C-alpha positions as CSV (number, residue, x, y, z in Angstrom):
1,M,48.3,12.3,257.0
2,S,48.6,9.9,254.0
3,K,50.3,10.3,250.7
4,R,49.0,9.7,247.2
5,P,50.2,10.3,243.6
6,A,49.4,13.8,242.3
7,E,46.3,14.1,240.2
8,P,46.7,14.0,236.3
9,S,46.9,17.3,234.5
10,E,43.9,18.9,232.8
11,K,45.4,17.9,229.4
12,E,45.3,14.3,230.5
13,L,41.7,14.3,231.6
14,E,39.0,15.0,229.1
15,T,36.5,16.3,231.7
16,L,34.0,19.1,231.5
17,K,35.3,22.5,232.7
18,S,33.4,24.4,235.2
19,G,30.3,26.0,233.6
20,D,30.4,23.8,230.5
21,R,27.4,21.6,229.6
22,P,27.5,18.2,228.0
23,M,26.7,18.1,224.3
24,Q,23.0,17.6,223.6
25,L,21.9,15.1,220.9
26,G,19.2,16.1,218.4
27,E,15.9,14.3,218.1
28,D,17.3,12.2,215.2
29,E,20.6,11.6,217.0
30,V,19.5,9.5,219.9
31,G,22.4,7.4,221.1
32,E,22.2,3.7,221.8
33,F,21.0,3.0,225.3
34,E,23.3,0.7,227.3
35,D,22.2,-1.1,230.4
36,E,25.3,-1.0,232.5
37,Y,23.9,-3.4,235.0
38,E,23.1,-6.1,232.4
39,D,25.2,-9.2,233.3
40,E,24.4,-11.2,230.1
41,F,23.7,-10.5,226.5
42,E,22.6,-12.8,223.6
43,S,24.4,-12.9,220.3
44,E,23.0,-13.5,216.9
45,E,24.2,-17.1,217.2
46,D,22.2,-17.6,220.4
47,E,25.4,-18.1,222.4
48,I,25.3,-16.8,225.9
49,F,28.4,-14.8,227.1
50,E,29.3,-13.8,230.7
51,A,30.1,-10.1,230.7
52,G,30.9,-7.4,233.2
53,V,29.4,-3.9,233.5
54,D,31.4,-2.7,230.5
55,G,30.9,-5.8,228.3
56,R,34.2,-7.4,229.4
57,P,34.8,-10.3,231.7
58,D,34.9,-9.3,235.4
59,E,38.4,-10.6,235.9
60,E,39.8,-8.6,233.1
61,R,38.1,-5.4,234.1
62,E,39.0,-5.8,237.8
63,A,42.7,-6.5,236.9
64,E,42.8,-3.2,235.0
65,E,41.2,-1.3,237.8
66,R,43.7,-2.6,240.3
67,Q,46.5,-1.5,237.9
68,D,45.1,2.0,237.6
69,A,44.1,2.3,241.2
70,M,45.6,5.2,243.3
71,D,48.6,4.0,245.2
72,V,48.0,5.2,248.8
73,D,50.8,5.1,251.3
74,Q,49.1,4.4,254.7
75,G,52.3,5.1,256.6
76,T,52.6,8.1,259.0
77,F,53.8,11.3,257.3
78,I,54.8,14.2,259.4
79,P,55.3,17.5,257.5
80,G,58.6,19.2,258.4
81,R,60.1,15.8,259.2
82,H,59.4,13.7,256.1
83,K,59.6,14.8,252.5
84,L,57.4,13.9,249.6
85,S,58.8,11.9,246.7
86,A,58.4,13.1,243.1
87,G,54.8,12.8,242.0
88,E,53.3,12.5,245.5
89,T,50.9,14.9,247.3
90,L,49.4,14.9,250.7
91,A,45.8,14.0,251.4
92,P,44.0,14.1,254.8
93,D,42.8,11.0,256.5
94,L,39.1,11.9,256.4
95,S,38.2,9.2,259.0
96,T,40.0,11.3,261.6
97,Y,37.7,14.3,261.1
98,E,34.2,14.9,262.2
99,M,34.1,18.1,260.1
100,L,36.5,19.6,257.6
101,H,36.0,22.6,255.3
102,T,38.3,25.0,253.5
103,L,37.4,28.5,252.3
104,D,39.2,30.9,250.0
105,A,39.8,34.6,250.6
106,P,40.5,37.4,248.1
107,W,43.8,38.0,249.8
108,P,45.7,36.1,252.5
109,C,44.4,36.8,256.1
110,L,47.1,36.3,258.6
111,S,44.8,37.0,261.6
112,C,41.2,36.1,262.4
113,D,38.9,35.9,265.4
114,V,35.8,33.9,266.1
115,I,32.6,35.8,267.1
116,K,30.4,34.6,269.9
117,D,26.7,34.3,268.8
118,N,23.3,33.9,270.3
119,L,22.9,30.3,269.1
120,G,24.2,28.8,272.4
121,E,26.5,25.8,272.8
122,R,25.7,23.2,270.2
123,K,26.9,19.9,268.7
124,S,24.3,19.5,265.9
125,Y,25.0,19.8,262.2
126,P,25.0,21.6,259.9
127,A,26.9,24.1,262.0
128,T,26.8,27.9,261.7
129,M,29.6,30.3,262.9
130,Y,30.6,33.9,262.7
131,A,34.1,35.3,262.4
132,V,36.2,38.3,261.4
133,A,39.5,38.5,259.6
134,G,41.8,41.2,258.1
135,T,43.5,40.9,254.8
136,Q,47.2,41.3,253.7
137,A,46.9,42.6,250.1
138,A,50.0,42.6,247.9
139,Q,52.4,45.6,247.9
140,G,51.0,48.4,245.7
141,R,47.4,47.1,246.2
142,E,47.0,48.4,249.8
143,K,43.6,50.0,248.9
144,D,42.3,46.4,248.2
145,N,42.6,45.6,251.9
146,Q,39.5,44.9,253.9
147,I,38.1,43.6,257.1
148,M,35.9,40.6,256.3
149,V,32.9,40.0,258.6
150,M,31.8,36.4,257.9
151,K,28.9,34.1,258.4
152,M,29.6,30.4,257.6
153,S,26.6,28.2,257.5
154,G,25.8,24.7,256.3
155,L,29.0,23.3,257.8
156,S,28.3,19.7,257.6
157,R,29.8,16.7,259.3
158,M,31.8,14.1,257.5
159,E,29.9,11.3,255.8
160,R,30.7,7.9,257.3
161,E,30.3,4.5,255.7
162,Q,28.0,3.4,258.5
163,D,25.8,6.4,257.9
164,E,24.8,5.1,254.5
165,D,22.7,2.3,256.0
166,S,21.2,4.5,258.6
167,D,17.9,6.4,258.1
168,S,18.7,10.1,258.2
169,D,16.0,12.3,259.7
170,S,17.1,15.1,257.3
171,D,19.4,15.8,254.5
172,D,20.4,19.0,256.2
173,E,23.5,17.3,257.8
174,T,25.1,17.1,254.4
175,A,24.0,20.6,253.1
176,D,26.3,22.6,251.0
177,P,28.3,25.1,253.0
178,I,27.6,28.8,252.5
179,L,30.0,31.7,253.1
180,E,28.5,35.2,253.4
181,T,30.7,38.2,253.9
182,K,30.4,41.9,254.6
183,S,33.4,44.0,253.7
184,I,34.9,47.0,255.6
185,P,37.4,48.9,253.4
186,M,40.9,49.3,254.7
187,T,43.9,51.2,253.3
188,S,46.6,49.1,255.2
189,C,47.3,45.5,255.9
190,T,46.0,44.0,259.1
191,N,48.7,42.4,261.2
192,R,46.4,41.3,264.1
193,I,42.6,41.5,264.7
194,R,40.7,40.8,267.8
195,A,37.0,41.0,268.7
196,H,35.2,42.1,271.9
197,Q,31.6,41.8,272.8
198,S,29.7,43.8,275.3
199,P,26.8,42.3,277.2
200,Q,23.3,42.7,275.8
201,A,21.5,45.7,277.3
202,T,18.1,44.2,276.5
203,S,16.9,41.0,274.9
204,A,15.6,43.0,271.9
205,K,19.0,44.6,271.2
206,P,22.0,42.5,270.1
207,P,25.3,42.8,272.0
208,T,27.7,45.4,270.7
209,T,30.6,43.7,268.9
210,L,33.8,45.6,268.4
211,T,37.0,44.8,266.5
212,A,40.5,46.2,266.9
213,S,42.8,46.0,264.0
214,M,46.5,46.5,264.4
215,T,47.7,47.7,261.0
216,E,50.9,47.9,259.1
217,S,50.7,51.7,259.1
218,G,50.8,51.9,262.9
219,Q,47.2,52.9,263.4
220,V,44.8,50.8,265.5
221,L,41.3,51.0,264.0
222,V,38.3,50.1,266.2
223,H,35.1,49.2,264.3
224,D,31.6,48.5,265.5
225,I,30.6,45.5,263.4
226,T,27.2,44.9,265.2
227,P,25.2,46.1,262.1
228,H,27.3,43.9,259.8
229,L,26.6,40.8,261.9
230,T,22.9,41.7,262.3
231,S,22.5,42.1,258.5
232,F,23.2,38.4,257.9
233,D,20.0,37.4,259.6
234,T,17.8,40.5,258.7
235,P,16.3,40.3,255.2
236,G,16.7,43.5,253.3
237,A,19.2,45.0,255.7
238,T,21.9,47.3,254.2
239,I,25.1,48.6,255.6
240,T,25.7,52.4,255.2
241,P,29.2,53.7,254.4
242,Q,29.1,55.5,257.8
243,Q,28.6,52.2,259.6
244,S,31.8,50.9,258.0
245,K,33.9,53.7,259.3
246,P,36.0,53.2,262.5
247,V,34.5,54.4,265.7
248,C,38.0,55.1,267.0
249,T,41.5,55.5,265.5
250,I,44.3,55.0,268.0
251,R,47.3,57.1,266.8
252,A,49.5,56.7,270.0
253,H,51.9,54.5,268.1
254,K,52.2,57.2,265.4
255,S,53.6,55.5,262.3
256,T,55.3,52.6,264.1
257,E,54.0,49.2,263.0
258,G,52.7,46.8,265.6
259,Y,51.5,43.2,265.9
260,A,50.1,42.9,269.5
261,V,46.6,43.7,270.5
262,D,44.1,42.2,273.1
263,W,40.8,43.1,274.7
264,S,40.3,42.6,278.4
265,P,37.8,39.8,279.1
266,L,36.9,41.4,282.5
267,I,35.9,44.9,281.4
268,P,32.5,44.8,279.7
269,E,32.7,48.2,278.1
270,G,36.0,47.4,276.5
271,K,39.7,48.0,277.4
272,L,42.4,47.5,274.8
273,I,46.2,47.0,275.0
274,T,48.4,47.5,271.9
275,G,52.1,47.0,271.4
276,D,54.5,48.1,268.6
277,V,58.0,47.2,267.2
278,E,59.7,49.9,269.4
279,G,58.6,48.0,272.5
280,K,55.9,50.5,273.6
281,I,52.6,49.4,275.0
282,F,49.5,51.6,275.2
283,T,46.1,51.2,276.9
284,T,42.8,52.5,275.5
285,T,39.6,52.4,277.5
286,R,36.0,52.7,276.2
287,T,33.9,55.0,278.3
288,Q,30.3,54.5,279.5
289,G,29.2,56.8,276.7
290,G,30.9,54.8,274.0
291,G,33.9,57.0,273.5
292,F,37.5,55.9,273.7
293,V,40.4,57.4,275.8
294,T,44.0,56.4,275.1
295,D,46.6,56.8,277.9
296,T,49.5,58.3,275.9
297,T,52.1,57.3,278.5
298,P,53.5,54.0,277.3
299,Y,54.5,50.9,279.3
300,T,58.2,50.3,278.5
301,G,60.7,47.6,279.3
302,H,61.1,45.4,276.3
303,Q,64.3,45.8,274.2
304,G,62.6,44.8,271.0
305,T,59.3,44.3,269.3
306,V,56.2,43.5,271.4
307,E,55.0,40.4,269.6
308,E,52.1,39.4,271.8
309,L,49.9,40.8,274.6
310,Q,47.4,38.9,276.8
311,W,45.2,40.1,279.6
312,S,44.8,38.0,282.7
313,P,41.5,36.0,282.6
314,T,41.0,36.6,286.4
315,E,42.7,39.9,287.3
316,R,41.4,43.2,285.8
317,H,44.7,45.1,286.0
318,V,47.2,42.4,285.0
319,F,48.5,41.6,281.5
320,A,51.5,39.7,280.0
321,S,53.7,40.6,277.0
322,A,56.1,38.7,274.8
323,S,58.9,40.1,272.7
324,N,61.6,39.3,270.3
325,D,64.1,40.1,273.1
326,G,63.2,36.6,274.4
327,T,61.4,37.7,277.5
328,V,57.9,37.4,278.8
329,K,56.9,40.2,281.2
330,V,53.9,40.5,283.5
331,W,52.6,44.0,284.2
332,D,50.2,45.8,286.7
333,A,48.3,48.3,284.6
334,R,48.0,50.6,287.6
335,S,51.7,51.0,288.0
336,K,52.7,54.7,287.8
337,S,56.3,53.7,286.7
338,R,54.9,51.9,283.7
339,K,57.5,49.2,284.3
340,P,56.9,45.4,284.4
341,A,56.3,43.6,287.7
342,V,58.0,40.4,286.6
343,S,60.4,39.7,283.7
344,V,61.6,36.2,282.7
345,Q,63.9,35.2,279.9
346,V,62.0,32.2,278.4
347,S,63.9,31.8,275.1
348,N,67.1,32.6,273.3
349,T,65.0,33.5,270.2
350,D,61.9,35.6,269.5
351,V,58.9,34.8,271.7
352,N,56.1,35.2,269.2
353,V,52.8,34.2,271.0
354,L,51.2,33.7,274.4
355,S,48.0,32.2,275.7
356,W,46.7,32.5,279.2
357,S,44.7,29.5,280.4
358,H,41.1,30.4,281.2
359,Q,40.6,27.4,283.5
360,T,43.8,27.5,285.5
361,S,44.8,31.2,285.7
362,H,48.4,30.6,286.8
363,L,49.3,28.7,283.6
364,L,50.7,30.6,280.6
365,A,51.7,29.1,277.3
366,S,54.4,30.6,275.1
367,G,55.7,29.9,271.5
368,A,59.1,30.9,270.2
369,D,60.9,31.3,266.9
370,D,63.0,28.2,267.3
371,G,59.9,26.0,267.2
372,Q,59.7,25.4,271.0
373,W,56.5,26.0,272.9
374,A,56.2,25.8,276.7
375,V,53.8,26.0,279.6
376,W,54.8,28.1,282.6
377,D,53.5,28.2,286.2
378,L,53.3,31.9,287.1
379,R,53.4,31.0,290.8
380,Q,57.1,30.2,290.3
381,W,57.9,33.7,288.8
382,K,59.3,35.8,291.5
383,P,60.2,39.5,290.9
384,G,63.7,40.7,291.4
385,A,65.6,43.9,290.7
386,N,63.8,45.9,288.0
387,G,61.3,43.2,287.7
388,A,63.7,40.6,286.5
389,S,63.3,37.2,288.1
390,S,66.3,36.4,290.4
391,I,65.9,32.7,289.6
392,K,65.2,31.5,286.1
393,P,62.1,29.3,286.4
394,S,61.7,26.1,284.4
395,P,58.6,25.4,282.4
396,V,56.2,22.8,283.7
397,A,56.1,21.4,280.1
398,S,58.0,22.2,276.9
399,F,58.1,20.7,273.4
400,N,60.4,21.0,270.4
401,F,58.4,18.8,268.1
402,H,58.0,21.7,265.6
403,K,61.2,22.7,263.7
404,E,59.9,26.1,262.5
405,Q,58.7,29.2,264.3
406,I,55.5,29.0,266.4
407,T,52.9,31.4,265.0
408,S,49.9,30.7,267.3
409,V,49.1,29.0,270.6
410,E,45.8,28.8,272.4
411,W,44.3,26.9,275.3
412,H,41.0,25.1,274.8
413,P,38.3,27.3,276.3
414,T,36.9,24.6,278.7
415,D,39.7,22.0,279.0
416,D,42.9,23.2,280.6
417,S,44.9,20.2,279.3
418,I,44.2,20.8,275.6
419,V,46.3,23.2,273.6
420,L,46.4,24.0,269.8
421,V,49.7,25.2,268.2
422,C,50.4,26.6,264.7
423,A,53.9,26.5,263.2
424,G,55.8,27.6,260.2
425,D,56.1,23.9,259.1
426,N,52.5,24.2,257.7
427,T,51.0,22.2,260.6
428,L,48.5,22.9,263.3
429,T,48.9,20.4,266.1
430,L,46.6,19.6,269.1
431,W,48.1,18.5,272.4
432,D,46.8,16.8,275.5
433,L,48.9,17.7,278.4
434,A,47.1,15.3,280.7
435,V,48.6,12.3,278.9
436,E,51.1,10.5,281.2
437,L,52.3,7.3,279.6
438,D,54.8,4.9,281.1
439,D,58.0,4.2,279.2
440,E,56.7,1.0,277.5
441,E,53.6,2.7,276.2
442,S,55.4,5.8,275.2
443,R,57.6,3.8,272.8
444,D,54.6,2.8,270.7
445,T,54.4,5.6,268.2
446,A,53.7,3.7,265.0
447,G,57.4,3.5,264.2
448,V,57.8,7.3,264.1
449,Q,60.7,8.7,266.1
450,D,60.6,11.7,268.5
451,V,56.8,12.0,268.8
452,P,55.8,13.1,272.2
453,P,52.9,11.1,273.7
454,Q,51.1,14.3,274.4
455,L,50.8,15.0,270.6
456,L,47.1,14.3,269.9
457,F,46.6,15.4,266.3
458,V,48.5,16.9,263.3
459,H,46.5,19.0,260.8
460,Y,48.3,20.0,257.6
461,M,47.5,23.5,256.3
462,E,49.8,25.5,253.9
463,Q,51.2,28.7,255.5
464,V,49.0,28.5,258.6
465,K,49.4,31.5,260.8
466,E,46.7,31.7,263.4
467,A,43.9,29.5,264.9
468,H,41.2,29.7,267.5
469,W,38.8,27.4,269.2
470,H,35.1,28.1,268.8
471,P,33.8,28.9,272.3
472,Q,30.3,27.4,271.5
473,I,30.9,24.5,269.2
474,P,33.1,22.1,271.3
475,G,36.3,21.0,269.6
476,T,35.8,23.1,266.5
477,V,38.9,25.1,265.2
478,M,39.1,28.0,262.8
479,A,42.5,28.6,261.2
480,T,43.8,31.2,258.7
481,G,46.9,31.6,256.6
482,G,48.3,32.1,253.2
483,S,46.1,29.4,251.7
484,G,42.7,30.7,253.0
485,F,40.6,29.5,256.0
486,G,40.3,26.0,257.5
487,I,37.4,24.9,259.7
488,F,37.6,21.5,261.3
489,K,36.7,19.3,264.2
490,T,38.7,16.1,264.9
491,I,37.5,12.9,266.4
492,S,40.2,13.4,269.1
493,V,38.8,16.5,270.9
């Protein structure tokens, strides 16, 4: 991340505003044509003068350009550790990105999810992706809330200097990005949204895509967004008001707000777990006929808010939970007692987020309010009395690089050594846990202190809250927060 002086104000620049057109000259007001590439001109006295592109000597013009040039500090800047001086602003080092796009939303979306599509795994550009997000409208404007079903196309790769000399097969790689949205009205803010996709019944029928929205009002709304996704690629398709209504409203939490929701990856029809601020966890199962049944007997054991829930990627009846009581608990959904099988105190502060590795199922990552995130080997978690571990296990890896709360953590879908982390210091970091450097190499961190060798990349994004890897576009990340959406792919992953 490099620094540069802030841009001049609009009053200082006499530029055309968006939508304005340059003044047109009449037929009798044709201006004098100036050949800006003319290197010489002849005076009336037939004297030849050497001139630059603007009629001045090259040396004089170049000296002025150097004086007015943007002063770029190429030193390493780490948000949360370093502070900007007056008149400075941050700018990304574009040479480190393969793709970088930012998108605005009508209201901040604090949660999003990437939708798997039928385009297969791809590395070509321009890229296309589908996603869903829930808004957080301002107080008093709750009726402005919506679920945004999105199609983003024309996502181009970064232009490189070496690309200028190469013959491009098509101009499509640098096409303008396009954002298309379908809106589902909501009357409450969405705290967390997650998508689930059932397998295709036939090749002619698209897979059913469901979303579960944990709302501020305490209700969990399940929507079938299949027609919304299909309409993007079906000319003339319309969405009826009935298709935007929830197919299920889970009221088991009553009016208690919640933040935790997750779909089981192993139950094709769809099975949902949801948690609230009173520490209660409920399961809802989708039947073969498409209906939903909620078990109204909650799982209990947390002494505070259930902040996160994660189903096991390999065991149908196992899930994990994190809470602001500092514990992570592992549950067997078949338990008649509705009590946790294992409980471990992993932090002295709130545990905000969890991610279960899909490649190595005994690895679980956690992120806490003190800025620390850690990786745990569940094989070391042994149940004791009331599920509490008799011996407090140690994490196999832990990092306190971030100095603000961890708001999102997620394993790479195909590489169990790569993890993304979002934090309250306005950064999204990528980590490579496979890095093992000797002491001499580890000290080479470009003069920056306290940088772990496993830190792979730092992406700056204001008020970033959540991020996800795209499962079909390797290395691509979608992030959301108070400043809108960010979609990027680094040269590192």
